[in-house]
DRENBA-89549 format. One line per 2 residues: number of its first residue (from 1); their letters; for each residue x, y, z of C-alpha. Coordinates in steps of 0.25 Angstrom, whole numbers, plus 5000, padded with zeros to 4 digits. Layout:
DRENBA-89549
NUM) A) X/Y/Z  ... .
//
This chain:
DRENBA-89549
1) MG) 5025/5148/5015  5028/5144/4998 .
3) KC) 5014/5145/4989  5010/5138/4980 .
5) EG) 5013/5150/4972  5028/5149/4974 .
7) TP) 5028/5135/4967  5040/5135/4954 .
9) AL) 5036/5134/4940  5026/5125/4932 .
11) AG) 5014/5127/4937  5001/5121/4937 .
13) AE) 4994/5106/4936  5002/5104/4921 .
15) AL) 5015/5106/4927  5012/5099/4936 .
17) QT) 5007/5087/4927  5018/5090/4922 .
19) IV) 5026/5086/4933  5017/5073/4937 .
21) NA) 5018/5069/4923  5034/5070/4923 .
23) GS) 5035/5060/4935  5024/5050/4931 .
25) ND) 5034/5046/4920  5041/5044/4932 .
27) NS) 5043/5026/4932  5053/5026/4944 .
29) DN) 5052/5020/4956  5049/5032/4963 .
31) TQ) 5062/5028/4973  5065/5040/4981 .
33) QS) 5079/5044/4985  5083/5050/4999 .
35) CV) 5085/5065/4999  5085/5076/5008 .
37) VQ) 5082/5089/5006  5087/5102/5011 .
39) DN) 5089/5116/5010  5074/5117/4999 .
41) ST) 5083/5106/4991  5073/5095/4983 .
43) CA) 5079/5081/4980  5075/5073/4969 .
45) PE) 5062/5072/4966  5052/5060/4969 .
47) SL) 5038/5056/4963  5024/5061/4972 .
49) LV) 5012/5052/4965  5002/5060/4960 .
51) AQ) 4987/5053/4959  4976/5062/4948 .
53) VD) 4962/5057/4951  4951/5055/4941 .
55) PD) 4944/5065/4935  4932/5064/4944 .
57) CR) 4941/5063/4958  4947/5075/4965 .
59) AY) 4959/5074/4972  4953/5086/4982 .
61) KR) 4942/5090/4991  4931/5098/4986 .
63) YF) 4925/5107/4997  4909/5114/4993 .
65) IN) 4900/5121/5004  4891/5107/5007 .
67) PD) 4875/5112/5011  4877/5118/5025 .
69) GE) 4886/5128/5022  4898/5120/5024 .
71) ID) 4912/5118/5017  4912/5103/5014 .
73) SD) 4921/5095/5005  4922/5083/4995 .
75) EY) 4934/5072/4999  4944/5070/4989 .
77) DA) 4940/5062/4977  4952/5054/4972 .
79) GT) 4945/5041/4964  4955/5029/4965 .
81) NF) 4961/5028/4951  4973/5039/4949 .
83) LF) 4983/5044/4938  4997/5043/4945 .
85) GA) 5006/5052/4943  5020/5056/4950 .
87) MP) 5026/5070/4952  5040/5072/4957 .
89) VS) 5041/5081/4969  5057/5085/4973 .
91) GI) 5055/5094/4985  5044/5101/4995 .
93) RH) 5045/5112/4987  5046/5107/4973 .
95) WH) 5031/5099/4980  5025/5111/4984 .
97) GL) 5026/5116/4969  5019/5104/4964 .
99) LC) 5010/5104/4975  5005/5117/4973 .
101) RL) 5003/5113/4960  4994/5099/4964 .
103) QS) 4984/5106/4971  4977/5110/4958 .
105) EP) 4978/5098/4954  4963/5092/4958 .
107) RK) 4965/5077/4953  4979/5077/4958 .
109) FV) 4985/5072/4973  4999/5064/4976 .
111) IR) 5002/5052/4985  5011/5046/4991 .
113) GV) 5016/5036/4987  5021/5031/4971 .
115) LS) 5016/5023/4961  5021/5006/4961 .
117) AK) 5030/5003/4952  5018/4996/4945 .
119) QR) 5010/5007/4944  5021/5013/4939 .
121) KA) 5022/5005/4927  5006/5008/4923 .
123) QQ) 5006/5018/4910  5004/5030/4911 .
125) VK) 4993/5037/4907  4988/5053/4905 .
127) SG) 4977/5061/4912  4967/5069/4902 .
129) TT) 4964/5076/4912  4975/5080/4919 .
131) KM) 4986/5075/4910  4994/5068/4922 .
133) TG) 5003/5057/4917  5003/5043/4927 .
135) RL) 4996/5029/4930  4983/5028/4934 .
137) GK) 4981/5018/4945  4974/5017/4959 .
139) RR) 4981/5024/4973  4983/5008/4979 .
141) LV) 4994/5004/4989  5004/4995/4983 .
143) RE) 5005/4988/4997  4993/4985/4997 .
145) HG) 4988/4982/4984  4999/4977/4979 .
147) ED) 5008/4979/4965  4995/4978/4957 .
149) GG) 4985/4985/4964  4992/4996/4968 .
151) TI) 4999/5006/4964  5006/5017/4976 .
153) VD) 5019/5013/4985  5026/5019/4994 .
155) MP) 5038/5027/4992  5046/5035/5001 .
157) RR) 5045/5051/5000  5051/5065/5004 .
159) LH) 5036/5071/5002  5026/5070/5012 .
161) ML) 5012/5076/5017  5008/5078/5029 .
163) DF) 4992/5078/5030  4989/5088/5041 .
165) DK) 4972/5090/5044  4963/5098/5053 .
167) VQ) 4975/5102/5061  4971/5115/5073 .
169) LP) 4978/5124/5072  4981/5134/5084 .
171) AG) 4979/5146/5085  4978/5158/5075 .
173) MD) 4982/5149/5064  4975/5145/5052 .
175) IV) 4979/5140/5040  4974/5151/5029 .
177) ST) 4979/5164/5039  4993/5154/5044 .
179) PE) 4995/5146/5034  5010/5144/5038 .
181) AA) 5008/5146/5052  4997/5134/5050 .
183) AR) 5008/5124/5042  5020/5127/5051 .
185) WV) 5012/5124/5064  5006/5111/5059 .
187) VA) 5020/5109/5053  5027/5112/5071 .
189) NR) 5016/5106/5076  5014/5092/5070 .
191) LP) 5025/5088/5062  5041/5084/5067 .
193) PE) 5051/5097/5069  5059/5092/5057 .
195) FA) 5046/5097/5049  5050/5113/5054 .
197) DV) 5055/5121/5045  5056/5113/5032 .
199) AL) 5047/5114/5021  5034/5108/5021 .
201) VV) 5023/5111/5010  5009/5112/5014 .
203) QW) 4994/5110/5009  4982/5114/5014 .
205) SN) 4971/5103/5015  4959/5104/5007 .
207) SA) 4949/5107/5018  4962/5118/5026 .
209) GL) 4955/5133/5027  4940/5129/5023 .
211) KD) 4935/5128/5038  4944/5129/5049 .
213) RT) 4958/5138/5045  4963/5134/5059 .
215) IL) 4964/5119/5056  4977/5115/5048 .
217) KA) 4973/5105/5035  4984/5103/5026 .
219) HV) 4995/5095/5017  5012/5095/5021 .
221) WF) 5020/5091/5013  5037/5090/5016 .
223) WS) 5050/5085/5010  5057/5074/5021 .
225) TE) 5071/5074/5017  5070/5056/5016 .
227) PY) 5060/5051/5009  5050/5041/5016 .
229) NC) 5039/5034/5014  5024/5031/5019 .
231) AQ) 5027/5021/5031  5040/5030/5035 .
233) MR) 5032/5043/5035  5020/5036/5043 .
235) AW) 5030/5032/5052  5033/5043/5055 .
237) AK) 5020/5052/5055  5015/5041/5063 .
239) WW) 5029/5043/5076  5027/5058/5074 .
241) NA) 5012/5056/5079  5018/5045/5089 .
243) LN) 5027/5056/5097  5014/5066/5098 .
245) DS) 5004/5057/5104  5000/5049/5091 .
247) KK) 4994/5064/5086  4992/5063/5072 .
249) LV) 5003/5074/5069  5006/5068/5056 .
251) DY) 4994/5061/5049  5003/5047/5045 .
253) SV) 4993/5043/5033  4995/5052/5023 .
255) FL) 5008/5044/5021  5004/5031/5013 .
257) EI) 5006/5029/4999  4993/5033/4991 .
259) QP) 4991/5042/5000  4985/5056/4993 .
261) HY) 4990/5069/4994  4979/5077/4989 .
263) CA) 4984/5091/4986  4972/5098/4976 .
265) RP) 4967/5112/4982  4953/5110/4985 .
267) VL) 4940/5114/4978  4933/5122/4982 .
269) ED) 4917/5125/4980  4907/5134/4985 .
271) GI) 4915/5146/4987  4925/5141/4996 .
273) AD) 4938/5149/4998  4949/5141/4997 .
275) PF) 4959/5145/5011  4970/5143/5004 .
277) PD) 4971/5149/4989  4984/5150/4986 .
279) NR) 4993/5144/5000  4985/5130/5000 .
281) VF) 5001/5124/4997  5013/5130/5003 .
283) IL) 5026/5128/5008  5028/5130/5021 .
285) EG) 5042/5134/5021  5056/5128/5030 .
287) AA) 5069/5128/5028  5073/5113/5024 .
289) DA) 5062/5107/5011  5062/5094/5018 .
291) VV) 5058/5088/5031  5070/5077/5039 .
293) LC) 5059/5067/5044  5064/5060/5057 .
295) MP) 5059/5047/5056  5055/5036/5069 .
297) TE) 5062/5026/5069  5057/5012/5071 .
299) TQ) 5055/5013/5085  5049/5025/5084 .
301) KA) 5039/5021/5074  5035/5007/5082 .
303) TA) 5033/5019/5096  5025/5026/5086 .
305) AE) 5014/5016/5083  5013/5010/5096 .
307) RH) 5010/5023/5103  4999/5024/5091 .
309) TE) 4994/5013/5092  4992/5014/5108 .
311) RA) 4986/5027/5106  4975/5019/5098 .
313) RK) 4974/5009/5109  4971/5022/5119 .
315) SA) 4962/5026/5109  4953/5016/5107 .
317) KV) 4953/5013/5121  4948/5028/5127 .
319) AG) 4936/5026/5115  4932/5015/5118 .
321) IA) 4935/5002/5105  4939/4991/5109 .
323) GE) 4947/4982/5099  4964/4978/5099 .
325) VA) 4970/4992/5095  4980/4990/5081 .
327) VE) 4987/4999/5072  4985/4995/5056 .
329) ND) 4992/5001/5045  4991/5016/5055 .
331) AV) 4975/5011/5058  4972/5009/5071 .
333) RC) 4963/4996/5072  4955/4996/5087 .
335) GP) 4948/4983/5085  4948/4971/5071 .
337) GA) 4944/4975/5059  4937/4988/5052 .
339) AG) 4933/4993/5063  4944/4991/5070 .
341) FL) 4949/5001/5063  4935/5011/5061 .
343) AM) 4936/5011/5076  4947/5021/5074 .
345) IG) 4943/5031/5064  4949/5044/5072 .
347) FA) 4958/5039/5080  4973/5047/5078 .
349) DE) 4965/5055/5069  4966/5044/5059 .
351) IR) 4951/5042/5052  4956/5036/5036 .
353) LQ) 4967/5030/5040  4955/5021/5050 .
355) IR) 4945/5019/5040  4956/5016/5029 .
357) AG) 4960/5005/5039  4944/5000/5043 .
359) IA) 4942/4998/5028  4954/4989/5025 .
361) SY) 4952/4982/5037  4936/4982/5032 .
363) FA) 4940/4976/5016  4951/4968/5022 .
365) IN) 4941/4960/5031  4927/4958/5023 .
367) GA) 4935/4959/5008  4934/4969/4997 .
369) KA) 4922/4967/4995  4915/4970/5009 .
371) DK) 4904/4980/5011  4909/4995/5010 .
373) DI) 4897/4998/5015  4901/4993/5030 .
375) IK) 4913/4996/5031  4907/5013/5028 .
377) KL) 4898/5011/5039  4908/5005/5049 .
379) IA) 4917/5017/5045  4906/5027/5047 .
381) DA) 4901/5021/5061  4915/5020/5065 .
383) VE) 4917/5035/5059  4905/5039/5069 .
385) AS) 4908/5030/5082  4925/5036/5082 .
387) PF) 4930/5039/5097  4941/5048/5090 .
389) LD) 4934/5058/5080  4927/5070/5085 .
391) QP) 4938/5070/5097  4947/5082/5100 .
393) GG) 4958/5084/5091  4954/5072/5082 .
395) RP) 4947/5071/5071  4931/5073/5067 .
397) RS) 4924/5063/5064  4918/5072/5053 .
399) DA) 4932/5068/5045  4930/5053/5048 .
401) RH) 4915/5055/5043  4920/5061/5029 .
403) YL) 4926/5049/5026  4914/5045/5024 .
405) QG) 4906/5054/5016  4908/5056/5001 .
407) NP) 4905/5047/4990  4914/5041/4990 .
409) SN) 4920/5043/5003  4933/5043/5009 .
411) VD) 4930/5029/5015  4925/5023/5001 .
413) GM) 4940/5025/4996  4945/5019/5005 .
415) ID) 4936/5006/5004  4940/5007/4989 .
417) WA) 4954/5009/4992  4951/4996/5000 .
//
């Protein structure tokens, strides 16, 4: 298990900033070429987008002891304005070294997509605090907002992140005393066989190990032999889930152009001990350095979609939710409008996806100036009424309530996005 102590030279924030600034000066079209990585070799680097938040924002979670004596937290507060830079990554081992440095950068995270052609032509600026060089902008999809309003486009890439949240480990295993065994268990039990004996980079999530150490929460990064875009990766994840009775083995929501991949360590206050003081990021060693993904055919993708829709239809019927079931942009709708999406909060462990779809539907129907408090009340009521939350093996209602907490809350951020 390779820890961060084994990273190459040029450690520290200053060295990382040199890498980001050099990548940010690249005005190319980010075109990636196919590359097969075998026998611990590397290939030509691909460009990874780095976003720096404003000084009064943060790209990490803060944990503290609340008045009831329990560990509590503040959510990420990334804001809406960013300084975008670029960072070349040439393989899974190179990424391990970069991630070891990024975890010490509380104002930075990475994004799966890349800057649009128009955004790359914007004037470069230099941060007065971190000295990062990049281009200012918002995190918006070009395919939704157009070239004038959008900033981020998709790009096939080989570096991918998988998000595992609240995975119950078997007896006798926990993420603090047996971290490598826990990571290998989730790979063997949640991922396809092609991931066996391939080097992966693991980063424990901000909340991992603070309460229940038998619950695995981690980001697992891998390098694929061929580059794939977001649509291809989402189709792959849905297909794999469908093969396993539509269980959410792989979270496909991370495969989105504007999806933030937070990398910074948490800030722990009030004497809370860090369960991973020196091994929050590590390499899970393997014989190969890249995964040869088995991608689904068009027929297999269609079958997976049909299975997902049918499962939603049956679940809605059992729950007593009336309405025609349909899947729109991955979100399940049972009935018309925002209420149809919100009624399915918690189905297939989806909370954010359903809330986001409900918000988008509400403003699409009622206009951009519609009352924000009305949709927030609809969301709050739907969370409390959801028959899919607090079920054995499913997500707790507290997870959904968390989206409404804070000022601004996650819901406020989604409303601003909409």
